[in-house]
Steps between C-alpha positions, in 0.01 A plus 500: 500500500466692173262794499394700197444804720751666728407503867577870516343678203733755350315828491558697183180694549352714774181379666306746283664373181430139597136591561490676161610178327268274701209736437577491127480120513169510688354762264607300194348180634165664583414511129623158388518133586873527426776518759805726527801449727814706556830334592799711610850372571850644512675302231404295198717192459400467135624686195140532383263630770206350310636152580516594868147641486380173346671303777346719773160475328518123537625505858217735598258251335359777286434251219229343717241771441181362346518704177882515479470877516764601753784744439822560693694825519860408586770748610860437611582835658881491535550340160250737341326219316128456451247295312129448470378144452145389425344155506383341177137618529584870506812465284292355216278809517764775521821349358866598533447856381286580805751360751791677328310830503433461872869441569582817305232687694654387829847601379379854431402531867807317629735728304354788705541290819122473536501130579173464690301710256652310209394168646155630596451643150589170333275307739218734396568439131506125553173531691338680207614227258372232736169684536459511122561128453395360840233730647393468861206267566354537850346153483826315436794726581720450803840638591717201409836651600614735778529871414807592707842565351729197520856585603770251408866511596 
């Protein structure tokens, strides 16, 4: 049976670093109806990590959010590839320049081997963009996607 997720999650982060990333997701989602997920795997089987991020986005059913305002932070640790992919609702608001800037922001941290803080920082930036365009509404908002880090193979 095919599984998108490995049975034994490969741990690239300490428990504290994992909590830092998950807390960044939770903090970002407190201020918006948008959703943010983080997907970590060892290797990217694609030349372009954005294509892999788009594939993962679909497999995680992130396109099923009501406002199409979900974003995925994708990192292939061993291949040192990364991408940020946003659904059409948020992409129409922020455009390619925003996503490219966030990748560059993450690279600045990664080049100093600050992986967890780089991911947490980008999640925070995405949260601010989502808050601007999709503010939190207590009457209608619900957490549509899990907050934990997804570890692939």
